[in-house]
C-alpha positions in Angstrom: -6.9 6.1 -7.9 -4.6 4.0 -8.2 -3.5 2.7 -11.6 -3.8 -0.8 -12.7 -1.1 -2.8 -13.4 -1.8 -5.4 -15.6 0.6 -8.9 -16.9 1.0 -6.3 -20.6 1.4 -3.5 -18.9 3.8 -4.6 -15.3 7.6 -4.2 -14.4 9.0 -6.1 -11.9 8.9 -3.0 -9.7 5.8 -1.8 -10.5 4.9 -5.1 -8.8 6.9 -5.1 -6.1 5.5 -1.6 -5.0 1.6 -3.2 -6.3 2.2 -5.3 -3.6 4.1 -4.1 -1.2 1.6 -1.5 -0.6 -1.3 -3.8 -0.8 0.6 -5.9 1.7 0.6 -2.5 3.8 -3.0 -1.5 3.1 -4.5 -5.1 4.0 -2.3 -7.1 7.0 -4.0 -4.8 9.6 -6.6 -6.6 12.1 -9.3 -4.8 10.1 -8.1 -8.0 7.9 -9.2 -11.0 10.2 -12.6 -9.6 11.4 -13.9 -11.6 8.5 -11.7 -14.6 8.3 -11.1 -17.8 10.0 -7.9 -17.0 11.6 -9.9 -15.3 14.1 -11.1 -17.7 15.8 -7.2 -19.2 17.1 -6.1 -15.8 17.6 -9.4 -16.1 20.6 -6.8 -18.4 22.4 -3.6 -17.4 23.9 -2.0 -21.1 24.9 0.0 -22.1 21.9 -2.1 -25.6 22.0 -5.0 -24.4 22.4 -4.2 -22.0 19.1 -2.6 -24.9 16.9 -4.9 -26.8 17.8 -8.5 -24.8 16.8 -6.6 -23.3 14.1 -6.2 -27.2 12.2 -9.6 -27.8 12.7 -10.8 -23.5 11.9 -8.6 -24.7 8.8 -9.3 -27.8 8.1 -13.2 -26.6 7.0 -12.0 -23.2 5.6 -14.5 -23.8 3.1 -17.0 -22.0 1.5 -18.2 -18.8 2.6 -16.3 -17.3 5.4 -19.4 -16.2 7.6 -20.8 -20.0 8.0 -16.7 -20.5 8.0 -16.2 -19.2 11.4 -20.0 -19.9 12.8 -18.9 -22.8 12.7 -15.9 -22.8 13.7 -17.3 -21.1 16.5 -19.8 -24.5 17.2 -16.4 -26.5 17.2 -15.0 -24.0 20.2 -18.2 -24.5 22.5 -18.2 -28.1 21.2 -14.5 -28.2 23.2 -15.6 -27.3 26.2 -13.7 -23.9 25.1 -10.4 -25.6 25.7 -9.4 -27.2 22.6 -6.4 -28.8 23.0 -7.6 -30.2 26.8 -10.3 -31.3 24.8 -8.4 -33.5 22.6 -6.2 -34.5 24.8 -8.6 -36.0 27.2 -11.7 -36.6 25.5 -13.3 -40.0 26.4 -16.0 -42.1 24.6 -18.8 -39.8 25.8 -17.6 -36.8 24.8 -16.2 -38.2 21.6 -20.1 -38.9 21.2 -21.3 -35.5 22.1 -19.6 -34.1 18.8 -20.8 -36.7 16.6 -23.9 -34.3 15.6 -21.6 -31.6 13.7 -21.2 -30.9 10.0 -19.5 -28.8 7.8 -20.1 -29.4 4.0 -18.9 -32.8 4.1 -16.9 -32.4 7.4 -19.4 -34.0 9.3 -19.0 -35.9 13.5 -16.6 -38.7 12.0 -14.4 -36.8 10.5 -14.5 -34.9 13.7 -13.9 -37.8 15.8 -11.0 -39.0 13.3 -9.4 -35.5 13.9 -9.7 -35.3 17.6 -7.9 -38.8 17.6 -5.2 -37.8 15.3 -4.3 -34.6 16.8 -3.8 -37.0 20.4 -1.5 -38.8 18.5 0.6 -36.2 17.1 1.4 -34.7 20.6 1.9 -38.2 22.2 3.7 -40.4 19.3 5.2 -37.3 17.1 5.8 -34.3 20.0 3.3 -32.4 18.2 1.9 -30.6 15.5 4.9 -28.4 14.2 7.1 -31.3 14.5 4.8 -33.8 12.4 5.8 -31.9 9.0 9.7 -32.4 10.1 12.3 -35.1 9.5 15.4 -34.8 11.5 14.1 -31.1 12.7 13.8 -29.8 9.1 11.1 -29.0 6.5 13.2 -29.5 2.8 10.6 -29.2 0.8 7.2 -28.2 2.0 5.9 -30.5 -0.2 7.1 -33.1 1.1 6.5 -32.0 4.7 2.9 -32.2 4.0 2.4 -35.0 2.9 4.7 -36.4 5.6 1.9 -34.7 8.4 -0.2 -36.7 6.5 0.4 -39.8 7.5 1.6 -39.0 10.6 -1.7 -37.8 11.4 -3.1 -40.8 10.3 -1.7 -43.4 11.6 -4.6 -44.6 14.4 -7.5 -46.0 12.7 -9.9 -44.3 10.7 -12.8 -44.4 8.4 -10.9 -43.9 4.4 -13.7 -40.9 3.9 -11.5 -38.7 6.6 -8.6 -38.9 4.4 -10.3 -36.0 1.9 -10.0 -33.4 4.5 -6.1 -33.8 4.6 -4.2 -33.0 1.3 -1.8 -34.2 -0.1 0.3 -32.2 -2.7 2.3 -35.8 -3.7 -0.9 -36.8 -5.8 -1.7 -33.2 -6.8 -3.8 -31.4 -4.3 -3.2 -27.5 -3.9 -3.5 -27.8 -0.3 -5.0 -24.3 -0.2 -6.0 -25.1 3.6 -3.0 -27.0 5.1 -0.9 -24.1 3.9 -3.1 -22.1 5.1 -3.3 -23.3 8.4 0.7 -23.1 7.9 1.2 -19.6 7.1 -1.3 -18.7 11.1 0.9 -20.7 12.3 4.4 -19.9 11.1 4.2 -16.1 9.3 5.3 -14.0 12.6 2.8 -11.9 14.7 4.1 -8.2 13.4 1.0 -7.3 12.3 -1.4 -8.5 14.2 -2.8 -11.0 11.5 -0.6 -14.4 11.6 0.4 -16.1 15.2 3.8 -17.0 14.5 3.7 -19.8 17.1 6.0 -22.2 15.7 9.3 -21.4 15.5 11.1 -24.1 13.6 9.2 -23.5 10.1 10.7 -20.7 9.0 8.7 -18.3 6.3 11.0 -19.1 3.7 9.4 -23.0 4.2 6.5 -21.7 3.3 4.0 -21.8 0.4 0.5 -20.1 -0.8 -2.5 -20.7 -0.3 -4.0 -20.6 -3.8 -7.2 -20.3 -4.1 -9.6 -18.7 -6.4 -8.9 -14.3 -5.3 -5.2 -15.3 -5.5 -4.8 -17.5 -8.2 -7.3 -15.1 -10.5 -4.9 -11.5 -9.8 -1.7 -13.5 -10.3 -3.0 -14.1 -13.7 -4.2 -11.1 -14.1 -0.2 -10.3 -13.3 1.7 -12.4 -14.9 2.7 -14.2 -11.8 1.3 -17.2 -12.3 0.6 -18.9 -16.0 -0.1 -22.5 -14.9 -4.1 -22.9 -15.4 -5.0 -25.8 -13.1 -4.9 -24.5 -9.4 -2.8 -27.6 -8.4 0.7 -28.2 -7.0 3.1 -26.9 -9.3 0.7 -23.7 -9.8 1.5 -23.0 -6.2 5.1 -24.2 -7.4 5.2 -21.6 -9.6 3.3 -18.7 -7.9 5.5 -19.0 -5.4 9.3 -19.0 -6.4 7.2 -15.9 -8.5 7.3 -14.8 -5.2 10.3 -15.6 -3.6 12.0 -13.3 -6.5 10.5 -10.4 -4.4 11.1 -11.4 -0.5 12.9 -14.6 -0.3 12.3 -14.5 3.5 9.2 -13.9 3.4 7.3 -14.6 -0.2 3.6 -15.5 1.5 3.0 -12.6 3.0 1.7 -11.7 -0.9 -0.5 -14.2 0.0 -2.4 -11.1 1.7 -2.0 -9.2 -1.1 -3.1 -11.2 -3.4 -6.1 -12.2 -1.6 -7.4 -8.4 -0.1 -6.8 -7.6 -4.0 -9.1 -9.9 -5.5 -11.4 -9.4 -3.1 -11.4 -5.8 -3.9 -11.8 -6.8 -7.5 -14.7 -9.4 -7.0 -16.6 -6.8 -4.7 -16.0 -3.7 -7.6 -17.7 -6.6 -10.5 -20.9 -6.9 -8.4 -21.2 -3.7 -7.7 -20.5 -2.4 -10.9 -24.0 -5.3 -12.6 -26.3 -3.9 -10.0 -25.8 -0.9 -11.3 
């Protein structure tokens, strides 16, 4: 049985060992069986994977089973060729996707997202370059805000803007940070895709959610109570002390530990 490491008992070496062990345990192909990343991993072509990956990440809130089911609906609506659909959809095609719904993300939002994605490919050289300025990230908060501004340059409804986070307004940008992790981290464990090379793993920020936040606070890696951008900066900075070149690999470790802990709590409550 593994010893429980807490904020009171943890030493730096203990934390590194715990997180490295958890990363080795969870960063495996089995991890993605019930994770939304399985959707972009269905596609061999980079542009297909990054296109459906962005849409999948956008709807990644709620139950993972529902997220995956609705992402699969997106694949079918886009004729299983996401990039080609984005680049060539006409008015009839856009009307066809109008019935899509995932929580508050609806068919109107999807149509604007298709138009926004096409705009990025045509006017900004693609999704990865839409984050960059002079081929550089500088800091990811600014890069995400830049991406959002470029994405919404085409005419759109105001309601759709809420579906792309803005760290400048304090958002933790969990879903877009998760998407960036998928695209940037290397495909060396059968989990992340490693499709983008101009943004590096060292540039990434932690996709902060309820699981990673809870475990990070238990381990003393995060002191801030709010799950906002300042918390993302604090946690990512703490993880960089363990691996400056790839701090967000520990997102997988923290998430896995959080899910595992939640399962134990649920089982205990049923006894």
